C-alpha positions as CSV (number, residue, x, y, z in Angstrom):
1,M,93.0,89.5,-13.3
2,K,89.4,90.3,-12.7
3,I,88.7,94.0,-12.4
4,T,86.1,95.0,-9.8
5,D,86.9,98.6,-9.0
6,L,86.5,101.1,-11.8
7,K,88.7,103.6,-9.9
8,S,91.5,101.1,-9.7
9,Q,94.9,101.7,-11.4
10,V,94.4,98.4,-13.3
11,W,91.2,99.7,-15.0
12,T,92.6,103.2,-15.4
13,Q,95.5,101.9,-17.5
14,Y,92.9,101.0,-20.1
15,T,90.6,104.0,-19.9
16,T,93.5,106.4,-20.3
17,K,94.4,104.7,-23.6
18,I,90.9,104.4,-25.1
19,R,89.4,107.2,-27.3
20,P,85.9,107.7,-28.7
21,G,85.5,105.8,-31.9
22,D,87.8,102.9,-30.8
23,I,86.4,99.4,-31.5
24,G,85.9,96.8,-28.8
25,A,86.1,93.1,-29.9
26,V,84.8,90.5,-27.4
27,V,85.8,86.9,-27.3
28,D,82.9,84.5,-27.3
29,T,83.1,80.8,-26.3
30,G,79.6,79.8,-27.2
31,I,78.7,77.2,-29.9
32,V,78.1,79.9,-32.6
33,A,81.5,81.4,-31.9
34,R,83.2,78.0,-31.9
35,L,81.6,77.0,-35.2
36,S,82.4,80.4,-36.8
37,S,86.1,80.2,-35.8
38,R,86.4,76.8,-37.3
39,M,84.5,77.4,-40.5
40,I,85.2,80.9,-41.6
41,L,88.7,82.1,-42.4
42,P,90.7,83.9,-41.2
43,S,89.8,82.2,-37.9
44,T,89.1,84.4,-34.9
45,D,87.5,84.0,-31.4
46,F,86.1,87.5,-31.6
47,L,82.3,87.5,-32.2
48,H,80.8,90.6,-30.7
49,F,82.0,94.2,-31.6
50,F,81.0,97.6,-30.1
51,L,82.0,101.2,-30.5
52,F,83.4,103.3,-27.6
53,A,81.6,106.6,-27.3
54,E,81.8,109.2,-24.5
55,Y,84.1,108.9,-21.5
56,V,82.3,109.2,-18.2
57,P,84.9,110.9,-16.0
58,G,83.1,110.7,-12.6
59,E,82.9,106.9,-13.0
60,N,86.0,106.2,-15.1
61,D,83.9,104.4,-17.6
62,F,82.9,104.6,-21.3
63,V,79.5,104.8,-22.9
64,I,79.5,102.3,-25.7
65,L,77.2,101.7,-28.7
66,E,76.4,98.2,-29.8
67,S,73.8,96.0,-31.6
68,I,72.5,93.1,-29.6
69,P,69.9,90.4,-30.3
70,S,67.6,91.5,-27.5
71,H,67.5,95.2,-28.3
72,G,69.1,96.0,-31.7
73,V,71.2,99.1,-31.5
74,A,71.6,100.0,-27.8
75,V,73.6,102.1,-25.4
76,A,75.7,100.4,-22.7
77,R,78.9,100.7,-20.7
78,A,82.3,99.3,-21.3
79,S,82.4,98.1,-17.7
80,W,79.6,95.7,-18.5
81,Y,82.3,93.6,-20.3
82,L,84.8,93.5,-17.5
83,D,84.2,89.8,-17.1
84,K,84.9,89.1,-20.8
85,T,88.1,89.0,-22.8
86,V,88.1,92.2,-24.8
87,A,90.6,93.7,-27.3
88,V,90.5,97.4,-28.3
89,F,91.4,98.5,-31.9
90,R,91.7,101.9,-33.6
91,P,92.1,102.9,-37.2
92,S,95.8,102.9,-37.9
93,R,97.4,106.3,-37.2
94,E,99.8,105.8,-40.1
95,H,97.1,105.0,-42.6
96,V,94.8,107.8,-41.4
97,L,97.6,110.5,-41.6
98,L,99.0,109.2,-44.9
99,A,95.8,108.5,-46.8
100,G,94.8,112.2,-47.2
101,V,91.2,111.2,-48.2
102,L,89.3,112.0,-45.0
103,P,87.9,115.5,-45.5
104,N,86.1,117.2,-42.6
105,K,82.7,118.0,-44.1
106,A,82.4,121.2,-42.1
107,T,85.8,122.7,-42.7
108,G,87.1,120.9,-45.8
109,T,90.2,119.9,-43.9
110,H,91.5,116.4,-43.3
111,L,90.5,114.5,-40.2
112,S,93.0,113.6,-37.5
113,P,92.7,110.1,-36.0
114,E,91.0,111.6,-33.0
115,Q,88.5,113.6,-35.1
116,L,87.9,110.5,-37.2
117,G,86.8,108.5,-34.1
118,R,84.5,111.3,-33.0
119,E,82.9,111.5,-36.4
120,A,82.3,107.8,-36.4
121,V,80.5,108.0,-33.1
122,W,78.2,110.7,-34.4
123,Q,77.5,108.6,-37.5
124,A,76.7,105.6,-35.4
125,T,74.0,107.5,-33.5
126,K,72.1,107.9,-36.8
127,W,71.3,104.1,-36.5
128,G,69.7,104.4,-33.1
129,R,66.6,102.3,-32.7
130,S,67.6,100.0,-35.5
131,R,66.6,96.4,-35.0
132,Y,69.0,93.4,-34.9
133,D,69.5,91.8,-38.3
134,Y,68.3,88.2,-37.8
135,R,67.9,87.8,-41.6
136,I,71.6,88.2,-42.3
137,C,72.4,85.7,-39.4
138,V,70.4,83.1,-41.3
139,E,72.0,84.0,-44.6
140,I,75.5,83.9,-43.1
141,G,74.8,80.5,-41.6
142,Y,73.5,79.1,-44.8
143,R,76.4,80.5,-46.9
144,A,78.9,79.2,-44.3
145,I,77.5,75.6,-44.4
146,T,77.0,75.4,-48.1
147,G,80.4,77.0,-48.8
148,C,82.2,74.6,-46.4
149,L,80.5,71.6,-48.0
150,R,81.4,72.8,-51.5
151,N,85.0,73.4,-50.6
152,W,85.2,70.0,-48.8
153,I,83.8,68.2,-51.9
154,Q,86.5,70.0,-53.9
155,G,89.2,68.9,-51.5
156,K,89.8,72.3,-50.0
157,G,88.9,71.5,-46.4
158,F,85.7,72.2,-44.5
159,T,86.3,75.9,-44.3
160,V,85.2,79.0,-46.2
161,H,87.0,82.4,-46.6
162,F,85.2,85.6,-45.7
163,T,85.7,86.8,-49.3
164,E,83.1,84.2,-50.4
165,F,80.4,86.2,-48.5
166,P,78.9,89.0,-50.6
167,L,78.0,92.2,-48.9
168,S,74.4,92.5,-47.8
169,R,72.6,95.6,-46.4
170,D,69.2,96.5,-45.0
171,K,67.9,98.8,-42.2
172,S,68.6,96.2,-39.4
173,L,72.1,95.8,-38.0
174,L,74.4,93.2,-36.6
175,C,77.1,94.4,-34.2
176,T,79.7,94.4,-36.9
177,Q,77.4,96.3,-39.3
178,L,76.9,99.1,-36.7
179,V,80.7,99.5,-36.4
180,D,80.9,99.5,-40.2
181,E,78.2,102.1,-40.7
182,A,79.9,104.3,-38.1
183,Y,83.0,104.4,-40.3
184,Y,81.2,104.4,-43.6
185,E,82.9,106.7,-46.1
186,L,85.4,107.6,-43.4
187,Y,87.8,104.6,-43.0
188,P,87.8,100.9,-44.1
189,V,87.6,99.1,-40.7
190,F,86.0,96.4,-42.9
191,D,86.6,95.5,-46.5
192,R,83.3,96.6,-47.9
193,C,83.5,94.3,-50.9
194,Y,82.5,91.5,-48.7
195,E,80.2,90.8,-45.7
196,V,81.4,92.6,-42.5
197,L,82.2,89.4,-40.6
198,P,84.6,89.2,-37.7
199,A,87.0,87.4,-40.0
200,N,86.8,90.5,-42.3
201,F,87.7,92.8,-39.5
202,M,90.7,90.6,-38.5
203,S,91.9,90.6,-42.1
204,Q,91.9,94.4,-42.1
205,Y,93.9,94.3,-38.8
206,A,96.4,91.8,-40.4
207,D,96.8,94.2,-43.4
208,G,97.6,97.1,-41.1
209,Y,94.4,99.1,-41.3
210,L,93.9,98.8,-37.6
211,D,96.1,99.3,-34.5
212,Y,95.8,97.2,-31.4
213,I,95.4,99.6,-28.4
214,C,94.9,97.5,-25.3
215,G,92.9,94.6,-24.0
216,W,91.8,92.8,-20.8
217,P,92.2,90.8,-18.8
218,E,96.0,90.8,-18.6
219,K,97.6,87.4,-19.1
């Protein structure tokens, strides 16, 4: 069902569930996404990720933070993705409450899941004006192709697991890197031993570190 009215009950059922710090994952059907889903394991159709920030009550919308090729880190609206297939994730409430390793820097107390999300949004703003990381795009593409060829020669199939991509960092950010930096030293939305690829994120979800909150359009 296509959503056209932001004040509609259909859209409101999503905005009432979403909180600042939640992570939006967008399905992409382009050639890069199709190749990525076939070559990099675990396979996923999600390619673009963004962070929900402030709720805009007068418009029933959310400000979001994302990194896109044309701008780098940018401010946008969740409603701009109404025509896309989007899933919303949040750090697992069970993991956050049981971990006991998330101190509030100001008070010395542990963060609640809601406070954790707010802290992540604040951290993400530190990366405003950062450029898009084209360098890592080239490196990921190179490692994916060479890794798939190596595994194919070894009889393992023409795929490569995300754990074969070492972590890389600079001052420019992919969309996944922005989300990762938002939660840096707060919560492992990505396994930081490896590159923060969509497959990495979905592996963390499969391992229980993330909860699925909602998604559109409804099937």
